[in-house]
N, C-alpha and C positions, 0 to 999 in steps of 0.2 A: 234470467233469463226467457225469451220470448219463445214462443210456441216451434217455431223455424228453427232455433240455434237447441233446440231440445232434439229434436229429430235429427237434426245432424248430427249433434253428441252420439245420440244413440247408434246412428249409422256407423260412426267412427269406432265406436267402440265395439261395433258387431266386426267392422274390418280386421281391429287388432285382434280379436279372439283368432277368426278363421285363418290370421297370417301367423301367428305368435302362441296361439293354444294347444296342448297334447291334445284336446279331445276335439279338435277341429273338425268339422266334417268333410275336410279337403282331403286328399291322398298326399303323398309326399312331393310327388309331380308336380300336383296343381300348386300346391302352397309355393314352390321355389318360383314360380310365373305368377302368384297372386298380385295384385294390387289393390283393385277394389271391388265389391259388389256392383252390381248395375241398377240404378234406382229411377223409376220418374223422379220429376221436378216434385218437391213439396207443396202439397196443394189442400189449405184448410177447408177447402167445399167437401172434402173427403172425409172429414173429422165430425163424427155425428156423437152428441149424447143423446141414447137409446134406453128406453123402459126394456128390461127384461121382463117377458110376459111368460111364467113356467106353465108348462103344459099341467091338465090336474092329472091326468095318468101319465107320469114320467117311465116309458119303458125301455129297457136294457135292450140294444140292438148289437149284433156283430158286424165289425166294419171291416171289409176286404182292405187287405196292404199292399203295397208295393210289391211285395216279393209273395203274394198269395195266402201269405196267412190270414187270421184274424185277430182283432183286436175288441174287446168288448167297451161299449159306450152307453152312457144315458142320453137318450133323446130328451135333454133338460125343459127347452123352452126356444122362442123366436124374438129375433129383434126384427122392427120394420125401420126403414129408410128412405128417404128419395133419392133418387140419381135422373137426371135429366127430365125432371118432373112428374116419375112416376114414382109410385111406393113398391118398394123393393121388402124381400124378408129374406133373414137366413136363420135356418136352425142352429142351434145352439147346444152343442154336446158337453159330457161332462164324464171324466173317468170315476167309475165307480171308488168310494170310499176316496174321493179326493176333492175340492172345493176350485179346481182347475177347470175355467170354463175355454171351452175351443172351438173356434169357429173356420172348417175348412171351407174353400169356396173356389168357384171356376167362374169364369167371366167371359166374355167375347175377346179379351184378349188372351185367353188360355191356349198355348200351343202356337201361338204367334210370337208375341212379345212376352209373354209370361210362362211361366213352366205348365206345361200340357196338364198336368195331373190335378193341378190347382194350388191355391195358395191357403195360407194358414193366417188365423188373427187371433189374439188373446182378448178377451173382456177384460177392460179394468173398470172395477167397481170406483164407481162416483160418491154416490150415496145409497140409503136402503134401496129405492126403486130405481136408481139411474146409475148406468153404464157408458162408459167411452169405447165407440166402434170406430176406431183409427186405420182407416186404409193405408194410411201414409207409413204405419210399422206393417202391412202385410208383408210375410215374408216366404220364401221358399222352404218345404221339407226338407231336410238333410238328404232324402232321395235324389233330390236332383243335383247335386254334387257328385255322387255315388252310390254306385249299386250294392254297396256293403250295409248300407242304412234299409231300415224298414219304417215305411210311414204309412200312415191311414191315407186312404183315397178318398175324394170327395164325394160324400153322398150325391144321388142325382139330385135330390130337393134342394140343394144350395148351388145349382148352376144358372148362374143370373144369366140375364138375358139384354144385360147392359155391359158396356166397356169401364173396368176400374181402371183408369191410367193413374194409380197410386201405388206405390209401396216398389216392393223388389220386383225386378226382371228376371226375365232368360239367364242362366249362368252358359257363360264362354267361357270354361277353364280347362 
């Protein structure tokens, strides 16, 4: 398969999960009318091979959630990438006692075309120092679908001043 087919297959599997799985973030009412999530067209210019630059002093921080609770994360490092000829960076977070690398972000589409509280990306390890940052796989947190979910809110430092027209759009369900 090629890159676009891989992303399309990922999206089809996610739609199937949302429609047919017991753990779907959708309510029963939403599932009854659910057809598919809304995405931007796949654009390989939003696919980056990045170096994860780990912070020398990794701090544990408290991240506020959509329900007002607190979740702890480690401010692990950052990645840099170019959009519209400008270098941007995003802080990468890690859950304590986990290898899960989490990148919440907001951009200039947030609150308009995409979920207002931001979207998430997971870094995929490519080699020892190289990771894949793929905005075509950017997704809404579960709290975008129902207020029964608790989701970490995007820290201010991950508010981008550019549009990221890739990945999942607002949910209209």
